N, C-alpha and C positions, 0 to 999 in steps of 0.2 A: 403425281406433286410430289413432290417434298414434305417432307413433316414439319420442319420451318423455315420462316423466310431465310432468304441469304445474304438479304442487305438489316434488316434488328435481330431476326432470331426469333423473331415470336412463332409460337405453335401454328403448325397452317393445319387446317381439316379437311378432312377429304374430297377431292373435287375440286375446290378451292381454287380459283385460276388467279386472283389477286391478294397477296397478304391484306387482312383485315386492321394490323396494327397502322403502316407506312402507304401500304397501295402499292407496290413492290409484286412487279408482276412472275410469280413461281412456273418454277419447268420442271421440267422430267430431268431437266440433265442431273447429274449425279454431281454434288459439290466436291469441287474440288481444294483439297488440303497444301497448306505452302510444309515445309520440312518441318518443322513442329507438331503439326498433327492440327493446326487450325484451317478453319473454314475464313473467307473474306472475310465476313462478317464479324467471325471470335476477335478474326484481328484486328479489324478498326476497332472493337473494343478494349481488346491488352493495348492498342496503341496512343489511346486518347485518357489510358489512366498517371495522372503523372506522381509517379513514383517520388520522386522529389522532396513534392509536397509531403504525402502521406509519412514518409521516413521520419521527415522535417514534426509533423503532428505529432507521429506516435516518440519520439524523443522527449521534448517539449509535457507531455503527460506523463511521460516515465518520471522525467525528474521531480515531476509535480506530486506523481505517489510515492518517489521516494525519497521524498523530503517531508509528506504527510505521516509517512510510515513510521522514519525517524522521529520527528517532533510526537505522533504518539504515543513511540515508546519509552520516547525518556519522560513523559508526562506521570505515564504510567512507575517509572522505573521511581522518580518524587514521589507519588503519590507513595509506593511501596517507602524506602526510604523515609517517611515522613510520618508512614504510621510506626515504624520500627526505634524512632525516635521517641518517640510518644510513649512506647511501650519502654524503652530502655531508662524513661524521664521517671514514666512511674516507680521502674524495680527499683531504680535509684533511690528513691524516696523511702520505699518500703525499707530494701535494705537498710537504709542510714535509721528510720526509726526503731525498727528490730534493733540495730546497733545501740543504739542508747537505751533501748531497754533492760539489754541483756547483758549491757555492762560491768555486773556485779556477779555475771555466771560463767566470764572469761573468754567466751564468745563473740563477746560486740565488738573487741577490735575487728573479727573478722567480718561482720553484717557493715562494720561502715564503711571498712575498705573494699569489700562487694560494692556496697551501696556506691565510692564514690569514684569506681569503677565503670558502675553502669552509665552514671551521667557524664564521661568522658565518651564513654561510647554513646549516651547520647547524642549528645555535641557535636559529634564526628556525623555521627547518620546525620544529622540537618542541615548543616552547614552541605554535605553532597545535595541531599536533596535538594534544597536551594540551589545547589549547581544545573543539576538535573532539569530544576524546573525552569531559569534562564538561560539556557540551551535550548528547552522544547519555542522559548517562547522565538528565541531567535530564527531556529528553524521555520517559523507557522511564518513569523514576518517576511523570510526571504519568500516562500511559497504565493 
């Protein structure tokens, strides 16, 4: 007796004459394999697979996943930039306050310049943060 049904591929117990799954008669004849090394039942299974459908579904899933990854990366970048903008804003305000306090010491002008540069930096980073957030929203809408 064969170890597997030649019709459906179900494992057969020794001594059994018919497949318990499909009812196919089990024989002692060796299974004939084609040029690819597949039996008739294996070839039928392989031929029944719709490879075009699988490929198109995989491509669609990959596109959705790629779009989600891009959107998540842009959201993360937006949050980091927003935090950097807040840090720059706070540092700019502290530098300006320190500059006004130390104007009489001669170093105040440097603190004022540093404060204004920090505010410019914070504004630039905030604009970049908003652009990343908008791009992430667009990617999310597309997927």
